[in-house]
N, C-alpha and C positions, 0 to 999 in steps of 0.2 A: 284482714278485715274481715272476715268470716267467724276467726276466732274459735276453733272447732274446739271442744274438749274431751277428753277421754271417754270414749265409749260412745261418742255422739255417731247418729246416722246420719249421713251427707250424703246428697246425691249431686253427680256432676254431670249437669244436661248438657247437650250437645256435646259431650264429652272428647271427642274426636280420638286423638293417640294419648289423652291424658295428659296433658300439662297442668291442666288445674287440678285434677285427682293428686299428680305428682307434689302440687303445691300444697295441696288440704296433709298429705301426709308428712311432708316436710315439717309443718307448721305443728302439727300434731301427730305423732306417731300410730296412736292407739285410736284415730276416727275410723268409724266402718265407713267404707265409701261404697256407691253404687253409682257405675260410670253408666251412661245412658246415651246412646245415639242410634239414630235410625238407620244410618250408613255404618251396617256390619263390617264390612272390611277396612275401614279406615278404624272402627272401635278394637278389631282384634289386631292392631299394631300397638295398642296400649299393654304395657306390662300387666301381665294377670296378677303379678303382687302387689299392684296397686289397690287392686279392690274388685268387685263382682261386676262383670260387663255385660250388659243387657239391652238387646235391640229393644228402643223406644222411642215414641213420637211425643214430645213435649205436649202437643194437644189431647192427647189420650194415654197419660203415663201406667204402666202396668205396675203401679203402687197403691196400695191400700190409703186411705184416708186417713189423715192425722197420723203417720206414721216418721215422717222425718224431721230432724230438728234442725237440719237447713239443707240448703242446695246453694250450687254456683251454677254461674253459665257466661261464658267468653264468645261473646261476638256470634250471639245464635238468635236471641231476640228478635232482630232487624230480619230476620232471613224466614219466620215463621209467616205461614198463610195468614193467619189469625192471632198477631201479636196478643190481642185481648183475652182469646179463649187461651194461651198456652198460660198467660200470667195467671188466669184464674185456676187452672190446672194444677201450674205449681203451687199455687197457695192452697189446694185443695190437700195436697200432700202433705203440707207441714202440721206438725203439729200447733197448738195455740202457743202463741208468741213465738214461733219457729222465725228463722231468719233465712235471707237470700242476699246472694252477692251477684250484680249483673254488670258484668265488663260488655261494653257498647260503643261502637261508634254512632252517634247521634248527627242529625243534619244539622249544619254549620247555620248560626242564626245571622242575622241581617246586621252585620259590625263589619269595621273594617279586617278585622283578623278573619271571621267568615268569611269574607270575599275572598281572602287571600288562599284561604283554607279550599274553598271551592275551585278555585284555579289551577292548586295543587292536586286537588282529586280529580279533576276532569282533563287534564293536560299530561302532568307528570307521573302519577301513580299507573294509570293503565300501561305508558310507555315504558317507564322504569322498570315497572314490574313486569310487564312482557318480554323486555329484554332479558332480564335476569333470571326468568324461570321457563322462559317460550311458552308461557300461556298468558296473551294478550287476553283472550276472552274472560278468564278469571278475574283479573284485574279490572276490564271493563263492568264486569260484574259487581264487583267491591264498590268500584264509584257508582253506579248507577242505585244498588239495595241503601248505600248510606244517602245519597242525594234525594233519596224516595222516601225515606224513614222520617221520624219523628224529632222535632227539634227537643232542647234540653225541658223548656217548659210543657209541651206535649206531652211528654214521655212520664214527668213527673204528675202529670196529671191521670194519665192513662194507670200508673202504679197505684195511686190513691183511689181510682175509681174498680181497682179490680182487687182491692182488701188489704193494701200495705201502707205500712206507715214507713215514711221515708226517716232512716236514723243517720245516715251520714252520707255525702256526695263527694268524692274525689276527682278532678280533672287531671288527667294525664296527657304527657304530649303536647301541652299548651291549650288542652281541651280538644284534642282531636279524638281521645278516648275518654270515657267516664266509668269512673266506678262507682256504683250506688249498692249501699246495703239498706236493704228492707227488713222489715217486721211485719209478720203476721197479725192483723188487727184482731184482739180478742174480742 
């Protein structure tokens, strides 16, 4: 969805070990990638060949204004201490008309599926995730952060009020995850 072109400069925010950087590189081998994460030990696990790695807090990016063609972020906005501030900061570093791709878990809406998803989140995710990984607290945090985040309509509104035009939305895994392509308003 981000569709990088040769020579474009993209930032992978909350990059972790570089899964999104790898996907960008596979989509366009000539894209220039800056991978940023505030957790340096995790970021150092990303293969250096994927792109430049920098310690970065999305609320205060160490990037000049208007230099990026795009950015990608997977499951990070929900964990910002101030999502509005982070999205404005991410807008700041984009060139006019630049684009961003957000992959995120949004809070389930009030519907039959939403009720089923909330049951799954509150009961099964912490239990199964904890059993499989031994980290019950990480999966309780995942559940809490999703249920405390914004619904799809509220997130769309936040994106629009922080300077973006929504280009497309793709629901994944029956709507449990959502991919949103945005473009900086010019």
